[in-house]
C-alpha positions in Angstrom: -10.2 3.2 15.6 -9.9 6.8 16.8 -13.0 6.3 19.0 -11.4 3.2 20.5 -8.3 5.2 21.3 -10.5 7.9 22.9 -11.8 5.1 25.2 -8.2 4.2 26.0 -8.1 1.1 23.8 -5.1 1.0 21.5 -5.8 -0.5 18.1 -4.3 -0.8 14.6 -5.1 -2.4 11.3 -2.7 -4.6 9.4 -3.4 -4.3 5.7 -2.8 -7.6 4.0 -3.2 -9.2 0.5 -2.3 -5.9 -1.1 -1.1 -7.9 -4.1 -4.7 -8.8 -4.8 -6.1 -5.3 -4.3 -6.1 -4.3 -8.0 -4.1 -1.2 -7.2 -6.4 0.1 -4.4 -4.3 -0.6 -1.4 -1.6 2.0 -2.2 -3.5 4.1 -4.7 -2.2 7.7 -5.1 -5.8 8.9 -4.5 -8.1 8.4 -1.6 -11.1 6.0 -1.8 -13.3 8.8 -3.3 -10.8 9.5 -6.0 -9.5 12.7 -4.4 -5.8 13.6 -4.3 -4.0 12.5 -1.1 -3.9 15.1 1.6 -1.7 15.4 4.7 -4.7 14.6 6.9 -5.5 11.5 4.9 -1.9 10.3 5.1 -1.8 11.0 8.9 -5.0 9.0 9.4 -3.6 6.0 7.4 -0.3 6.2 9.3 -2.1 6.3 12.7 -4.4 3.3 11.8 -2.1 1.3 9.5 1.5 1.7 10.7 2.6 -1.6 9.4 1.7 -3.8 6.4 1.9 -7.5 5.7 4.4 -8.2 3.0 4.2 -12.0 2.4 2.0 -14.9 3.2 0.9 -18.2 1.7 -1.3 -16.5 -0.8 1.7 -14.8 -2.4 4.1 -12.0 -1.8 3.1 -8.3 -1.7 6.8 -7.1 -1.8 7.1 -6.4 -5.5 6.1 -7.5 -9.0 8.3 -8.1 -12.1 6.5 -5.3 -13.9 7.5 -2.9 -11.0 11.0 -4.2 -10.3 12.4 -5.1 -13.8 16.0 -5.3 -12.5 15.2 -7.6 -9.5 15.7 -11.2 -10.5 13.6 -12.4 -7.5 10.6 -10.1 -8.3 8.6 -13.0 -9.6 8.9 -15.0 -6.4 5.5 -16.3 -5.3 3.4 -13.9 -7.3 -0.4 -14.4 -6.9 -1.6 -12.5 -10.0 -5.4 -12.4 -9.2 -7.6 -10.0 -7.3 -8.6 -11.4 -4.0 -11.3 -14.1 -4.4 -11.4 -13.9 -8.2 -9.7 -15.1 -11.3 -9.4 -11.5 -12.6 -5.8 -10.2 -12.9 -4.9 -7.7 -10.3 -3.2 -4.4 -11.3 0.4 -4.4 -10.0 0.7 -0.6 -9.6 -0.7 0.4 -6.2 -0.7 -3.2 -5.0 2.9 -3.8 -3.9 4.7 -2.5 -0.8 8.1 -1.7 -2.4 6.5 0.4 -5.0 4.4 2.2 -2.4 7.5 2.9 -0.4 9.2 4.4 -3.4 6.1 6.5 -4.2 6.1 7.8 -0.6 9.8 8.6 -0.6 9.2 10.5 -3.9 6.2 12.4 -2.4 8.2 13.4 0.7 11.1 14.6 -1.5 8.8 16.8 -3.6 7.1 18.1 -0.4 10.5 19.2 1.0 11.4 21.0 -2.2 8.2 23.1 -2.2 8.6 26.6 -0.8 6.7 27.5 2.3 
């Protein structure tokens, strides 16, 4: 996508079906298992500035395991990994939890001395 931008073509990716990602969509490590870095986060933000939260295949907002006090957390849950009948791991698969993790990371970063 950066190469497209170099050619003057704006582009972005819209991640979807995170609820069926088995925790991979919003994992707290990169795709190689390394800790997240500022550069990795900036790359994701430049290429994926938005995320799909709901569609006919189920919501990716939250899951009852992640939002125990939300009486609507079980609304339209699709419990499976995409294209399987295997149960998808909720942690790392839902937008609300990812937002909370990001807020927590930002707060910790701000508290660290320079």
